[in-house]
C-alpha positions in Angstrom: -6.8 -2.4 5.9 -4.5 0.2 3.5 -1.9 1.3 5.3 -2.7 5.0 4.9 -6.2 4.3 7.1 -3.9 3.3 9.3 -2.2 6.2 10.0 -5.6 8.3 9.4 -7.3 6.5 11.9 -4.4 6.7 15.0 -4.0 10.1 13.9 -7.7 11.5 14.1 -7.2 10.4 18.3 -5.4 13.3 18.7 43.0 -0.8 22.3 42.5 -1.1 18.4 39.8 -0.8 16.8 38.6 -1.5 13.5 35.4 -0.5 11.2 33.9 -3.9 12.2 34.0 -2.7 16.3 32.9 0.9 15.5 29.8 -1.1 13.9 30.7 0.7 10.7 31.0 -3.2 8.7 29.5 -2.4 5.8 25.6 -3.0 6.8 25.3 0.7 4.3 24.3 -0.6 1.1 24.1 1.8 -2.0 20.8 2.0 -3.0 19.1 0.3 -6.3 18.6 2.5 -8.7 15.0 0.8 -10.0 12.1 3.3 -10.0 10.0 0.4 -8.3 8.9 0.8 -5.0 9.8 -2.1 -2.7 7.6 -5.7 -2.4 7.3 -6.0 1.3 10.5 -7.4 3.0 10.5 -10.6 4.6 11.5 -11.0 8.4 14.2 -13.3 7.1 15.5 -10.5 5.0 16.7 -8.4 7.9 19.3 -9.2 10.4 17.8 -9.7 13.4 18.1 -6.8 16.1 21.1 -7.1 18.9 18.4 -7.5 21.6 21.7 -6.9 24.3 22.3 -3.9 22.2 18.7 -2.9 22.9 18.4 -3.6 26.4 21.4 -1.6 27.5 19.9 1.5 25.3 16.6 1.1 26.5 17.9 1.2 29.7 20.9 3.5 29.8 18.0 6.0 27.9 15.4 5.9 30.8 18.3 6.7 33.6 20.1 9.3 31.3 19.8 13.0 31.2 20.1 15.6 29.1 23.0 16.7 27.3 24.7 19.6 29.0 24.0 22.4 26.4 28.5 22.7 26.1 28.2 19.4 24.6 30.7 19.9 21.3 28.3 18.0 19.3 25.5 21.1 20.2 27.7 23.8 19.1 29.8 23.5 15.8 29.6 25.3 13.1 28.6 28.6 14.4 25.2 27.2 16.1 24.2 26.2 19.2 21.8 23.0 18.5 18.9 22.2 21.3 20.2 18.5 22.6 16.8 17.8 24.6 15.4 15.5 22.6 18.4 13.4 22.6 20.1 12.2 26.2 23.5 11.2 27.5 24.6 7.5 28.9 24.6 8.1 32.7 27.3 8.5 34.8 28.2 4.7 36.0 28.0 3.9 31.9 31.3 3.0 30.7 30.0 5.7 27.7 29.2 8.3 30.6 28.7 11.9 28.4 28.3 10.0 25.4 25.2 11.2 23.2 22.8 8.2 22.4 21.0 9.0 18.9 18.1 5.7 18.7 18.1 4.4 15.8 14.4 3.2 14.0 13.6 1.3 11.1 10.5 -0.1 9.1 9.1 -3.0 11.0 10.6 -5.9 9.2 6.9 -7.8 8.8 5.6 -4.9 7.0 3.0 -3.3 9.1 3.3 0.3 8.4 2.3 1.6 12.2 4.9 -0.1 13.9 9.0 0.4 13.6 11.8 -1.4 15.5 14.3 0.0 17.9 18.2 -1.8 15.7 20.5 0.3 17.1 21.8 3.5 18.8 24.3 6.2 17.5 27.6 7.6 19.7 28.0 11.1 19.4 31.5 11.5 21.8 32.2 14.6 24.0 36.0 14.2 22.9 37.9 12.9 19.8 38.2 9.3 20.2 40.5 6.4 17.4 40.0 9.4 15.3 36.4 10.1 15.3 34.0 11.8 17.6 30.7 9.8 16.6 30.5 5.7 15.5 27.0 3.6 15.0 27.6 0.9 18.7 28.4 -2.6 17.4 25.4 -4.6 16.7 23.5 -1.7 15.2 21.5 -2.4 12.0 21.5 0.8 9.7 20.1 -0.1 6.3 16.6 1.2 6.7 17.3 3.3 9.8 16.4 6.7 10.9 16.5 9.0 13.4 12.8 10.9 14.2 12.6 14.5 15.2 10.9 16.3 17.5 11.4 13.6 20.6 12.7 10.2 19.7 11.6 9.7 23.4 7.8 9.4 22.4 9.0 5.9 20.9 11.7 4.9 23.1 9.0 5.1 25.8 6.7 3.3 23.6 8.4 -0.1 23.3 6.9 -3.1 23.7 9.1 -6.1 24.4 12.7 -4.3 23.4 12.1 -3.8 20.0 8.8 -2.7 18.9 7.6 0.5 19.1 3.7 2.2 17.8 4.8 4.6 14.8 2.1 6.9 16.2 3.5 7.8 19.1 6.0 10.4 17.2 2.9 10.6 14.9 0.8 12.6 18.3 3.9 14.7 18.8 5.0 15.8 14.9 4.0 19.0 14.2 1.5 17.8 11.4 0.9 21.5 9.4 4.9 21.4 8.5 6.6 18.8 5.8 8.3 16.0 6.7 11.9 16.5 5.6 14.4 13.3 4.7 18.2 14.5 5.2 20.9 12.5 6.6 23.4 13.5 9.8 21.7 14.5 13.0 22.6 17.6 13.8 21.2 18.5 10.3 17.9 17.2 11.2 17.7 19.2 14.6 18.8 22.3 13.1 15.7 21.8 10.4 12.8 20.9 13.5 14.4 23.1 15.7 14.5 25.9 13.2 10.6 25.5 12.5 11.1 24.0 8.7 9.7 20.8 9.3 9.7 17.1 11.5 13.0 14.9 10.0 13.7 11.6 9.8 18.0 11.5 9.6 18.9 9.2 7.3 22.5 8.9 8.8 24.1 8.5 5.3 23.3 9.2 1.8 23.4 5.9 1.1 20.5 5.1 3.0 17.8 8.3 2.1 16.4 6.0 -0.9 15.7 3.4 1.8 13.7 5.9 4.4 12.2 7.7 1.1 10.6 4.4 -0.3 9.5 3.8 3.6 7.8 6.8 3.6 6.1 6.1 0.0 5.2 3.1 0.1 3.2 3.3 3.9 1.4 6.2 3.0 3.1 8.2 5.6 3.6 11.3 3.5 -0.4 11.9 3.5 -0.1 13.0 6.9 1.7 15.6 6.0 1.5 18.9 3.7 4.9 17.3 1.6 7.9 15.5 1.8 11.1 17.1 1.2 14.8 15.1 0.7 17.2 17.9 1.6 21.2 17.4 0.6 23.9 18.9 2.2 25.8 21.2 -0.4 28.5 18.6 -1.1 29.6 20.1 -4.5 33.7 19.6 -4.3 35.1 17.3 -6.9 38.3 15.8 -7.7 40.4 16.2 -10.5 38.6 14.3 -12.7 35.8 16.6 -12.2 33.9 14.0 -9.8 31.7 14.7 -7.0 33.7 13.3 -4.1 30.5 13.0 -1.9 27.1 10.8 -3.2 25.1 13.1 -1.3 23.7 15.2 -4.1 23.1 12.1 -6.0 21.1 10.0 -3.9 19.4 12.7 -3.0 18.1 13.6 -6.6 17.6 10.0 -7.1 15.3 9.4 -4.1 13.2 12.3 -4.6 13.1 11.3 -8.5 11.6 7.5 -7.7 9.5 8.7 -4.8 8.1 12.2 -6.5 8.7 14.1 -3.2 10.5 17.5 -3.6 14.3 18.3 -3.4 15.7 20.9 -1.1 19.4 22.1 -2.4 21.2 24.4 0.1 21.3 27.9 -2.2 24.0 28.1 -5.1 26.4 30.6 -3.2 26.6 28.6 0.0 29.9 27.2 0.4 30.9 23.6 -0.5 29.8 20.8 2.2 27.4 23.7 3.4 24.4 22.0 5.8 21.3 23.3 7.9 23.2 23.6 10.7 25.6 26.0 8.8 23.1 27.9 7.5 21.6 27.9 11.0 24.8 29.2 12.3 25.3 31.8 9.3 21.8 33.3 8.7 19.7 31.8 12.0 16.6 29.8 12.0 15.0 31.9 8.6 17.6 30.8 7.0 16.8 27.1 7.4 13.4 27.5 6.6 14.1 29.6 3.6 16.4 26.2 2.4 13.3 24.1 3.0 10.9 26.2 1.7 12.7 26.3 -1.5 12.2 22.5 -2.4 10.6 21.5 -5.8 10.2 18.8 -7.8 13.4 17.2 -8.5 13.7 18.1 -12.9 12.8 21.9 -11.9 15.8 21.8 -9.0 18.0 20.2 -12.1 17.6 23.1 -14.5 17.7 25.5 -11.9 21.5 24.4 -11.0 23.2 23.2 -13.9 26.7 23.3 -12.1 25.4 20.9 -9.8 23.5 18.4 -12.3 24.5 18.8 -15.6 27.5 16.5 -15.0 25.8 14.5 -12.7 24.7 12.6 -16.3 28.4 11.9 -17.2 29.7 10.7 -13.9 29.5 7.6 -12.2 27.9 8.0 -8.9 30.5 7.8 -6.0 30.6 4.4 -4.2 31.7 5.2 -0.8 29.8 5.6 2.4 29.3 8.7 4.5 27.2 9.7 7.8 26.3 12.7 7.9 26.8 15.6 10.3 
């Protein structure tokens, strides 16, 4: 049965810390530039999930509470985000007070209607070891995403500590609005909570391609009025004129390969502006306008020569960056 029919049939039913210690051990590799969609992935090609981490994540999520409204990650950039879709570790846990962001990835056996819990991102209430967020050790980030609204729908549907039917999330998603692929969790929350669309947060610009390809290959895109690849306004350049961030080049590449629309913040936006910044500056309407401005990649290239003309001459940055 074609993957599109699988979704459609269901829908009708209406201390010293190293990078490895922080889970940032090179699991996010830059995507290939080939325009071909990926072949079905064999289970042996995926790093198996950490069952102990999954068990702790599930148990903690079920015992957890909704984050306090003044959690530092919810009140940045003059924008107040609603954290009710996430949870904080319970009081007895060693990470008590830290927000939990569960990660999911496509089923390694290639079943388009199933996803796999593959880790958790920690959004801490204070800076520790020079950061206030990190991937829990054992998390698998390649191809991973965080869905909004309510990842709780998947957490409560997990079977055997690993797999969940994706229909559990489709049942709560607003399929009258576009599906938006973005980077960071706060960006995804701002887009979803503004009413601009449902979001899959890819966590890093280097992971946007993998998520976009899965959405295309699984025919998930057919269930929404459109799919948008939304990038931050990371236009800062180094002394040689090269972009310091790979956010825009990767988003452009993903939009071209999949044929999805591309959204870039308005040209008057400050360097680094994302959806949360737009929410703080102009309210929900500013975020909705940003997503509504999405257009074919070729059209966006023509409209923003200040960004894209220079990309043809520059090599893409190599560093992976976790979005806000």
